[in-house]
ZAMARGU-4260 file (C-alpha; in steps of 0.2 Angstrom, whole numbers, plus 5000, padded with zeros to 4 digits):
<rodrens>
0) 5172/5150/4750 | 5175/5141/4767 | 5194/5142/4765 | 5193/5160/4759 | 5187/5165/4777
5) 5204/5158/4784 | 5216/5164/4771 | 5225/5174/4784 | 5232/5158/4792 | 5241/5152/4777
10) 5258/5155/4786 | 5253/5152/4804 | 5261/5138/4814 | 5244/5135/4823 | 5228/5135/4813
15) 5209/5134/4817 | 5201/5117/4817 | 5190/5123/4802 | 5205/5120/4791 | 5207/5102/4795
20) 5198/5088/4785 | 5185/5086/4799 | 5182/5105/4800 | 5180/5106/4781 | 5167/5091/4782
25) 5157/5100/4796 | 5157/5117/4786 | 5151/5110/4770 | 5140/5096/4777 | 5149/5081/4769
30) 5157/5065/4777 | 5175/5067/4782 | 5179/5052/4771 | 5174/5062/4756 | 5185/5077/4759
35) 5201/5070/4752 | 5192/5066/4735 | 5184/5083/4734 | 5201/5092/4738 | 5211/5081/4726
40) 5203/5090/4711 | 5207/5107/4718 | 5225/5102/4722 | 5227/5096/4704 | 5221/5113/4697
45) 5233/5122/4709 | 5219/5131/4719 | 5225/5125/4736 | 5239/5117/4745 | 5241/5105/4759
50) 5253/5105/4774 | 5255/5098/4791 | 5250/5110/4805 | 5246/5111/4823 | 5227/5112/4824
55) 5218/5120/4839 | 5210/5107/4850 | 5220/5093/4843 | 5235/5085/4852 | 5245/5081/4836
60) 5249/5088/4819 | 5235/5086/4806 | 5234/5090/4787 | 5227/5108/4784 | 5222/5116/4768
65) 5225/5133/4762 | 5220/5142/4746 | 5233/5148/4733 | 5232/5165/4726 | 5223/5158/4711
70) 5211/5149/4723 | 5207/5165/4732 | 5203/5174/4716 | 5191/5160/4710 | 5183/5160/4728
75) 5180/5179/4727 | 5173/5177/4710 | 5161/5164/4716 | 5156/5174/4730 | 5152/5189/4719
80) 5141/5178/4708 | 5132/5171/4724 | 5130/5187/4734 | 5114/5192/4724 | 5106/5175/4726
85) 5088/5177/4732 | 5082/5168/4748 | 5069/5170/4761 | 5073/5171/4780 | 5061/5167/4794
90) 5065/5179/4809 | 5063/5175/4827 | 5046/5183/4828 | 5040/5173/4813 | 5041/5187/4801
95) 5046/5181/4783 | 5059/5193/4774 | 5065/5192/4756 | 5083/5195/4755 | 5099/5190/4746
100) 5114/5180/4752 | 5125/5196/4752 | 5112/5207/4762 | 5105/5194/4774 | 5117/5198/4788
105) 5109/5215/4790 | 5093/5207/4797 | 5100/5193/4807 | 5102/5194/4826 | 5119/5187/4825
110) 5132/5186/4811 | 5133/5171/4799 | 5146/5166/4786 | 5139/5163/4769 | 5144/5145/4769
115) 5134/5142/4786 | 5119/5151/4778 | 5120/5139/4763 | 5122/5124/4774 | 5107/5128/4785
120) 5096/5134/4771 | 5082/5121/4766 | 5078/5115/4748 | 5065/5129/4746 | 5079/5142/4749
125) 5072/5146/4766 | 5083/5150/4781 | 5074/5148/4798 | 5084/5158/4810 | 5072/5152/4825
130) 5081/5135/4825 | 5098/5142/4826 | 5110/5151/4838 | 5128/5157/4837 | 5133/5143/4850
135) 5124/5130/4840 | 5133/5135/4824 | 5150/5135/4833 | 5146/5118/4840 | 5142/5110/4823
140) 5158/5118/4816 | 5169/5111/4829 | 5163/5093/4830 | 5179/5082/4831 | 5169/5065/4829
145) 5162/5061/4812 | 5144/5057/4817 | 5132/5065/4805 | 5114/5067/4811 | 5101/5061/4799
150) 5084/5069/4798 | 5069/5062/4789 | 5054/5075/4791 | 5043/5069/4777 | 5028/5081/4775
155) 5030/5090/4791 | 5022/5107/4788 | 5033/5123/4791 | 5029/5132/4807 | 5022/5149/4804
160) 5021/5155/4822 | 5020/5148/4840 | 5012/5155/4855 | 5011/5148/4872 | 5013/5130/4875
165) 5031/5133/4882 | 5027/5124/4898 | 5021/5109/4889 | 5036/5109/4877 | 5048/5111/4891
170) 5040/5096/4900 | 5041/5085/4884 | 5060/5090/4881 | 5064/5087/4900 | 5056/5070/4899
175) 5065/5065/4883 | 5082/5071/4889 | 5080/5062/4906 | 5079/5044/4898 | 5073/5034/4884
180) 5054/5035/4885 | 5038/5035/4875 | 5026/5051/4876 | 5008/5050/4871 | 5001/5068/4866
185) 4982/5067/4864 | 4971/5082/4858 | 4956/5086/4847 | 4958/5091/4829 | 4966/5107/4825
190) 4972/5110/4844 | 4990/5111/4838 | 4997/5094/4838 | 5006/5095/4822 | 5013/5113/4827
195) 5018/5105/4843 | 5027/5091/4834 | 5036/5103/4823 | 5042/5114/4838 | 5048/5098/4847
200) 5058/5093/4832 | 5065/5111/4831 | 5071/5109/4849 | 5080/5093/4845 | 5087/5099/4828
205) 5106/5096/4827 | 5105/5086/4843 | 5097/5070/4838 | 5093/5060/4822 | 5075/5065/4819
210) 5061/5055/4810 | 5044/5062/4807 | 5029/5052/4800 | 5011/5057/4798 | 5000/5042/4798
215) 4986/5041/4785 | 4970/5030/4787 | 4973/5022/4770 | 4991/5016/4774 | 4997/5000/4781
220) 5012/4996/4791 | 5022/4994/4775 | 5023/5013/4771 | 5030/5017/4789 | 5042/5002/4789
225) 5049/5007/4772 | 5051/5025/4777 | 5060/5022/4794 | 5071/5008/4786 | 5077/5021/4774
230) 5081/5033/4788 | 5090/5020/4798 | 5100/5015/4783 | 5106/5033/4781 | 5111/5033/4799
235) 5121/5017/4795 | 5111/5002/4800 | 5102/4992/4786 | 5097/4978/4797 | 5078/4983/4797
240) 5078/4987/4778 | 5085/4969/4775 | 5071/4962/4787 | 5057/4970/4779 | 5064/4966/4761
245) 5063/4947/4765 | 5047/4948/4776 | 5030/4950/4768 | 5021/4953/4785 | 5033/4959/4798
250) 5031/4953/4816 | 5027/4967/4828 | 5039/4961/4842 | 5053/4958/4830 | 5050/4974/4821
255) 5051/4984/4838 | 5066/4974/4844 | 5076/4977/4827 | 5071/4996/4827 | 5077/4999/4845
260) 5093/4989/4842 | 5096/4999/4826 | 5095/5015/4836 | 5107/5009/4850 | 5121/5022/4851
265) 5112/5035/4840 | 5103/5049/4849 | 5086/5048/4840 | 5069/5055/4841 | 5054/5047/4832
270) 5038/5058/4831 | 5022/5050/4825 | 5008/5062/4820 | 4990/5057/4818 | 4992/5041/4827
275) 4973/5039/4828 | 4972/5035/4810 | 4982/5019/4812 | 4970/5004/4808 | 4984/4992/4804
280) 4986/4980/4819 | 5004/4976/4815 | 5009/4994/4816 | 4999/4997/4831 | 5007/4982/4840
285) 5024/4987/4835 | 5023/5004/4844 | 5016/4995/4859 | 5031/4983/4859 | 5043/4998/4856
290) 5035/5007/4872 | 5039/4992/4882 | 5056/4989/4874 | 5063/5006/4878 | 5061/5003/4897
295) 5078/5002/4905 | 5087/5008/4889 | 5102/5019/4892 | 5102/5026/4874 | 5095/5043/4870
300) 5079/5037/4861 | 5062/5045/4861 | 5046/5040/4854 | 5032/5053/4854 | 5014/5049/4847
305) 5002/5063/4843 | 4984/5057/4842 | 4966/5063/4843 | 4962/5048/4853 | 4963/5050/4872
310) 4963/5031/4875 | 4979/5023/4882 | 4984/5016/4865 | 5002/5011/4871 | 5005/5003/4888
315) 5007/5015/4902 | 5016/5002/4913 | 5024/4985/4911 | 5020/4969/4921 | 5032/4975/4935
320) 5023/4992/4937 | 5037/5002/4929 | 5031/5017/4919 | 5032/5013/4900 | 5024/5029/4893
325) 5017/5046/4899 | 5001/5055/4893 | 5003/5073/4891 | 4986/5080/4884 | 4985/5096/4874
330) 4971/5108/4878 | 4966/5125/4871 | 4978/5140/4872 | 4977/5150/4888 | 4969/5167/4886
335) 4985/5178/4884 | 4993/5166/4871 | 4976/5164/4861 | 4974/5183/4860 | 4991/5185/4851
340) 4984/5175/4837 | 4971/5189/4833 | 4984/5201/4826 | 4972/5208/4814 | 4960/5215/4827
345) 4967/5232/4832 | 4955/5237/4846 | 4948/5220/4853 | 4938/5224/4868 | 4940/5212/4883
350) 4921/5207/4882 | 4923/5202/4864 | 4939/5192/4867 | 4931/5183/4882 | 4917/5178/4870
355) 4928/5172/4856 | 4939/5163/4869 | 4924/5155/4877 | 4916/5149/4860 | 4933/5143/4853
360) 4939/5136/4869 | 4957/5143/4864 | 4957/5132/4849 | 4972/5138/4839 | 4965/5134/4821
365) 4948/5142/4824 | 4957/5157/4831 | 4968/5158/4816 | 4952/5157/4805 | 4943/5171/4815
370) 4959/5181/4813 | 4958/5180/4794 | 4941/5187/4791 | 4928/5182/4804 | 4918/5195/4814
375) 4923/5197/4832 | 4906/5204/4837 | 4894/5192/4829 | 4885/5180/4841 | 4884/5161/4837
380) 4878/5147/4848 | 4890/5134/4842 | 4908/5133/4835 | 4902/5124/4819 | 4889/5137/4816
385) 4902/5151/4819 | 4915/5143/4807 | 4901/5140/4793 | 4893/5157/4794 | 4908/5168/4798
390) 4922/5160/4787 | 4916/5148/4774 | 4901/5158/4769 | 4913/5173/4765 | 4923/5163/4752
395) 4920/5165/4734 | 4912/5152/4723 | 4929/5147/4715 | 4938/5147/4732 | 4924/5135/4739
400) 4926/5124/4723 | 4945/5123/4726 | 4944/5119/4744 | 4931/5105/4741 | 4942/5097/4728
405) 4957/5098/4740 | 4946/5090/4753 | 4941/5075/4743 | 4959/5069/4740 | 4965/5060/4755
410) 4983/5065/4753 | 4993/5080/4747 | 4992/5083/4728 | 5001/5092/4715 | 4994/5107/4706
415) 4991/5098/4689 | 4978/5087/4699 | 4968/5103/4702 | 4971/5112/4685 | 4964/5097/4676
420) 4947/5101/4685 | 4948/5118/4677 | 4950/5126/4694 | 4958/5143/4696 | 4974/5138/4705
425) 4979/5156/4707 | 4966/5157/4722 | 4977/5144/4731 | 4989/5158/4738 | 4974/5167/4746
430) 4967/5151/4754 | 4985/5147/4761 | 4986/5165/4767 | 4969/5162/4776 | 4975/5146/4784
435) 4962/5136/4775 | 4974/5127/4763 | 4991/5120/4767 | 5006/5121/4755 | 5016/5105/4759
440) 5029/5108/4745 | 5032/5121/4732 | 5018/5113/4720 | 5009/5101/4732 | 4994/5106/4743
445) 4983/5099/4756 | 4970/5105/4769 | 4969/5102/4788 | 4959/5088/4794 | 4947/5100/4803
450) 4944/5110/4787 | 4941/5094/4778 | 4928/5088/4790 | 4919/5104/4790 | 4919/5104/4771
455) 4914/5086/4768 | 4900/5088/4780 | 4893/5103/4770 | 4895/5094/4753 | 4879/5086/4746
460) 4881/5068/4740 | 4880/5072/4721 | 4894/5085/4722 | 4904/5072/4732 | 4902/5058/4719
465) 4907/5071/4705 | 4922/5076/4715 | 4927/5058/4718 | 4925/5054/4699 | 4937/5068/4695
470) 4950/5062/4707 | 4948/5044/4700 | 4951/5052/4682 | 4967/5060/4688 | 4974/5044/4697
475) 4970/5033/4682 | 4980/5045/4671 | 4995/5046/4683 | 5010/5034/4682 | 5004/5020/4692
480) 5012/5015/4709 | 5005/5003/4722 | 5000/5019/4732 | 4991/5027/4718 | 4982/5011/4713
485) 4975/5010/4731 | 4969/5028/4729 | 4961/5025/4713 | 4951/5010/4720 | 4946/5021/4735
490) 4939/5035/4723 | 4931/5023/4712 | 4922/5015/4727 | 4916/5033/4733 | 4911/5037/4715
495) 4899/5022/4716 | 4909/5015/4701 | 4911/4999/4710 | 4913/4988/4694 | 4928/4998/4689
500) 4935/4996/4707 | 4932/4978/4706 | 4941/4976/4690 | 4957/4984/4697 | 4956/4973/4713
505) 4954/4957/4703 | 4969/4962/4691 | 4981/4970/4704 | 4974/4964/4721 | 4986/4949/4723
510) 5001/4959/4718 | 4996/4973/4731 | 4995/4960/4745 | 5012/4953/4740 | 5019/4970/4742
515) 5012/4972/4759 | 4997/4984/4755 | 4985/4975/4768 | 4974/4991/4768 | 4966/4983/4752
520) 4956/4973/4764 | 4947/4989/4771 | 4943/4994/4753 | 4936/4977/4749 | 4925/4978/4764
525) 4918/4995/4758 | 4914/4990/4740 | 4896/4988/4736 | 4897/4970/4728 | 4879/4970/4724
530) 4883/4981/4709 | 4897/4970/4703 | 4896/4955/4691 | 4896/4938/4699 | 4913/4933/4692
535) 4922/4948/4699 | 4912/4947/4716 | 4918/4929/4718 | 4936/4932/4714 | 4936/4947/4726
540) 4928/4936/4740 | 4942/4923/4736 | 4955/4937/4738 | 4947/4944/4754 | 4948/4926/4761
545) 4966/4924/4757 | 4970/4941/4765 | 4961/4936/4781 | 4969/4920/4782 | 4986/4928/4780
550) 4982/4939/4794 | 4977/4924/4805 | 4959/4929/4805 | 4954/4911/4801 | 4935/4911/4807
555) 4932/4927/4796 | 4941/4919/4782 | 4931/4904/4782 | 4915/4914/4781 | 4921/4924/4766
560) 4927/4908/4758 | 4910/4900/4759 | 4903/4915/4750 | 4916/4913/4737 | 4912/4895/4735
565) 4894/4898/4733 | 4898/4911/4719 | 4909/4898/4710 | 4895/4886/4711 | 4883/4898/4703
570) 4896/4902/4689 | 4900/4884/4687 | 4918/4890/4689 | 4927/4874/4694 | 4945/4881/4695
575) 4939/4894/4708 | 4929/4882/4718 | 4944/4870/4719 | 4956/4884/4724 | 4944/4889/4737
580) 4941/4872/4744 | 4960/4870/4745 | 4962/4886/4754 | 4948/4881/4767 | 4957/4864/4769
585) 4973/4873/4773 | 4964/4883/4787 | 4956/4867/4794 | 4974/4859/4794 | 4981/4874/4804
590) 4967/4873/4816 | 4970/4855/4819 | 4953/4849/4810 | 4961/4834/4800 | 4945/4826/4795
595) 4938/4843/4788 | 4954/4846/4779 | 4954/4829/4771 | 4936/4830/4766 | 4939/4847/4758
600) 4954/4841/4749 | 4944/4826/4743 | 4931/4838/4736 | 4944/4849/4728 | 4952/4834/4720
605) 4935/4829/4711 | 4935/4846/4703 | 4953/4846/4697 | 4950/4828/4690 | 4934/4835/4681
610) 4945/4849/4674 | 4959/4838/4669 | 4971/4848/4680 | 4985/4837/4683 | 4995/4849/4693
615) 4980/4853/4705 | 4975/4834/4707 | 4993/4830/4711 | 4994/4844/4724 | 4978/4837/4732
620) 4984/4819/4732 | 5000/4825/4741 | 4991/4835/4754 | 4979/4820/4757 | 4993/4809/4759
625) 5001/4820/4772 | 4984/4821/4781 | 4982/4802/4781 | 5000/4801/4788 | 4995/4813/4802
630) 4981/4801/4806 | 4993/4786/4806 | 4984/4778/4791 | 5000/4772/4782 | 4991/4761/4769
635) 4979/4774/4763 | 4993/4787/4763 | 5003/4776/4751 | 4987/4774/4740 | 4986/4793/4739
640) 5004/4794/4734 | 5002/4780/4722 | 4989/4791/4713 | 5003/4805/4711 | 5014/4792/4703
645) 5001/4788/4691 | 4999/4806/4686 | 5018/4808/4684 | 5018/4793/4672 | 5004/4800/4662
650) 5011/4818/4661 | 5028/4824/4657 | 5024/4843/4662 | 5039/4852/4670 | 5025/4860/4681
655) 5023/4844/4690 | 5041/4843/4696 | 5036/4852/4713 | 5023/4838/4716 | 5036/4825/4712
660) 5048/4833/4725 | 5035/4832/4738 | 5031/4814/4734 | 5050/4810/4735 | 5051/4818/4752
665) 5035/4809/4758 | 5042/4792/4753 | 5058/4796/4763 | 5047/4799/4778 | 5038/4783/4775
670) 5054/4773/4773 | 5050/4769/4755 | 5068/4773/4751 | 5070/4766/4733 | 5054/4774/4727
675) 5060/4791/4735 | 5077/4789/4726 | 5068/4786/4709 | 5058/4802/4710 | 5072/4812/4718
680) 5084/4808/4704 | 5070/4810/4690 | 5066/4827/4697 | 5084/4832/4698 | 5087/4828/4680
685) 5072/4837/4674 | 5075/4852/4684 | 5094/4852/4678 | 5088/4856/4660 | 5075/4869/4667
690) 5078/4888/4668 | 5070/4888/4685 | 5085/4887/4697 | 5074/4888/4712 | 5065/4871/4708
695) 5082/4864/4704 | 5089/4869/4721 | 5074/4861/4729 | 5078/4845/4719 | 5095/4845/4726
700) 5089/4847/4744 | 5078/4832/4742 | 5092/4822/4734 | 5103/4827/4749 | 5089/4821/4760
705) 5090/4804/4751 | 5109/4802/4753 | 5107/4807/4772 | 5094/4793/4774 | 5106/4780/4766
710) 5121/4786/4777 | 5131/4795/4763 | 5133/4811/4774 | 5147/4819/4763 | 5136/4819/4747
715) 5121/4824/4757 | 5130/4839/4764 | 5136/4844/4747 | 5119/4844/4740 | 5112/4853/4755
720) 5125/4867/4754 | 5122/4870/4735 | 5103/4870/4738 | 5105/4883/4752 | 5116/4894/4742
725) 5104/4894/4727 | 5089/4897/4739 | 5098/4912/4747 | 5100/4920/4730 | 5081/4916/4725
730) 5075/4923/4742 | 5064/4908/4746 | 5064/4910/4765 | 5053/4894/4769 | 5064/4883/4758
735) 5080/4890/4766 | 5074/4886/4783 | 5069/4869/4779 | 5085/4865/4770 | 5095/4872/4784
740) 5086/4861/4796 | 5091/4846/4785 | 5109/4851/4784 | 5110/4853/4803 | 5103/4835/4805
745) 5116/4828/4793 | 5130/4837/4803 | 5122/4831/4819 | 5122/4813/4812 | 5140/4815/4807
750) 5145/4820/4825 | 5148/4838/4821 | 5137/4845/4835 | 5144/4863/4836 | 5141/4865/4817
755) 5124/4858/4818 | 5120/4870/4832 | 5126/4885/4822 | 5115/4880/4807 | 5099/4877/4818
760) 5102/4894/4826 | 5104/4903/4810 | 5088/4895/4803 | 5079/4900/4820 | 5083/4918/4817
765) 5076/4918/4799 | 5061/4908/4805 | 5057/4920/4819 | 5059/4935/4808 | 5046/4928/4796
770) 5034/4921/4809 | 5036/4903/4802 | 5028/4896/4818 | 5029/4877/4813 | 5048/4879/4808
775) 5051/4889/4824 | 5044/4874/4834 | 5054/4861/4824 | 5070/4871/4826 | 5068/4873/4845
780) 5065/4854/4846 | 5081/4851/4836 | 5091/4863/4847 | 5084/4854/4862 | 5092/4838/4856
785) 5109/4844/4852 | 5112/4857/4866 | 5126/4851/4877 | 5119/4859/4893 | 5104/4851/4901
790) 5096/4868/4907 | 5098/4874/4889 | 5090/4858/4882 | 5075/4860/4894 | 5073/4879/4889
795) 5073/4875/4870 | 5061/4860/4872 | 5049/4870/4884 | 5049/4884/4871 | 5045/4871/4857
800) 5031/4864/4867 | 5023/4882/4869 | 5024/4885/4850 | 5016/4868/4846 | 5003/4871/4859
805) 4998/4888/4851 | 4997/4879/4834 | 4987/4865/4841 | 4999/4853/4834 | 4994/4839/4846
810) 5005/4825/4839 | 5021/4835/4840 | 5016/4841/4857 | 5016/4823/4863 | 5033/4819/4855
815) 5041/4835/4863 | 5033/4831/4880 | 5042/4814/4879 | 5058/4823/4875 | 5056/4834/4890
820) 5053/4819/4901 | 5069/4811/4894 | 5079/4827/4897 | 5073/4828/4915 | 5077/4809/4918
825) 5094/4811/4910 | 5090/4798/4897
</rodrens>
């Protein structure tokens, strides 16, 4: 159909750009690289021909494509079939008109080709002419560079009308056009933030890559990171997607840096709506870091945050006083713009309008609700009373039930979720027309937050609980995804079905956390554990402590672990008690309290021995040996490791290979080379017959370390390289870093300093991406010993010192301080 419009040029020497590969790609919205493949089939069928021709605007001849007679016949037949295709068009005044593909040009303000109409039509067969112009269409068709803009607009509501705000919108666009910047747009609920976001995106449509994300208070950073990673991958940069795939809890500073780097050279606008709902610290800090990171950038990157909060949630200035973000608050509509929303009032007196504008304060959503049925003459003292009496009270009982059901759900839901509650879904169109409900997609509905607040405030507790029960029933029947599991737990808790919620948390909690759903912590904190059986309560407390420890909230985690430990004692559940004690010991170690950590591991050991748990006991003895070494008590450390040897002699369980590998590494550190060789070889042989390739790779790493210790560097390098390759395939980040450090040390000992530096740097990138603080410190120390330049050595060592100081690793601090002194003195 595109080529049919240019059939008159079949014999011309000079042809339009639209007949070139790039012109065809622009017209049908595909990549230029895909055009030859699409054309090949048409050529084989004899429907088009290809020849070299002078293309307008291009200096040299290019391939151009023309329909044959049979091709033109098929194109005309295709058009005759499509001309009756039904679609809707949103005109410049916001009016929606039903039309067909053949008749649409009679209502358009400018002529459009059928191919262009199809290209700009959305998935719901709607053409929004307000976003288009003849110049814009021509510019899109004549792009000579293949740079496809990517949009990811998620659940951005469709704009129905827009009055006023032109000055605010112009200010935003001018600021974003001027330089890379961050804008903060605060405003109360319903004031028009989402409408403004939609209009802003409309202004930059076909000019920049666009990303819109609406925050939800139950979501964590993972949801946002996955969405923006997909968008960036479609733009052509998968770095961020790779980062979050290998990082359970992304680091804010790294996330912000990777996001800004990925957008370099790609004109982009990121719009975040309902920013006030963010409770995830990682996500909050990521946006703060992005605001600072955009300072001085020469790229066309804009970050716009719409929020109910008027607090400066992102930095307004950096340490040097440079402006990092600008705040542009949204107020109510001015009198003239607000009056345009009351289109249903034919003869609205000035006195009546002044009263309405005064009580609504120009609030757009309230004015829309008044326009759809409220009285202009009734007097009410407060806005809430006005909305309740004049709007909600006039709804039918079925409409109220339908709105209440929509309000209980926290996210947009499909029609079947409502029909299961025996609700009359035919009333939805009426509610959407009145502005009370929102149609997100063809069969997915939602309500505005302001409406939700009014409704939930009016529902009594009994009705709320019944509604939450129905929501929980729907989610329990739906195909389970991590997001649905979170929602099911939420509705169970709000249905006072705490035992059911607890059961899901116990069964699926650790998996949800491993997938990055840290918002589970908020649900755990809201569950009434008084109604939950002691066993489930104890396990939930244990999980809560583990999440808090993961988030670095060690003091909070210790309090919760104490509660879990008390529950385990009452239940006489020794496995949980032992696991909790081990977790508490790990926290004490991280905080530098070696005596407390040793005492807790000792207590946990007694429990594991009582249970006959050889694996748990071996793990405790290894940890105690490490702590005793940190206390410089070599003899007692060897005693502890000797107990592990005894356990290994008495048990031939493959699950003990991990403990044996730790033992071998510990013996190497202590200089017990022969004992280390025996356990390293034994673990290597056992794991070679095992299906667990990861444990075998770890065994190779330990064996490599042994050969490095005895000076056999080539064999050591061989084992390390094999182990590193296997670890990369398994995705074991921590082990990869450790082995890379060991391989770098072998290369350093062999005098291959440049290769050692390369390995240390690679490992540092991985460690920083995954916030492995101890490994970061160790790698910086290694780099501080091999860097050839004195200033670089000092820089690495000072950074290592800072890391160990933050960790409270006093012994390593002293060692690095000695290295710094030696570097200064040139020793």
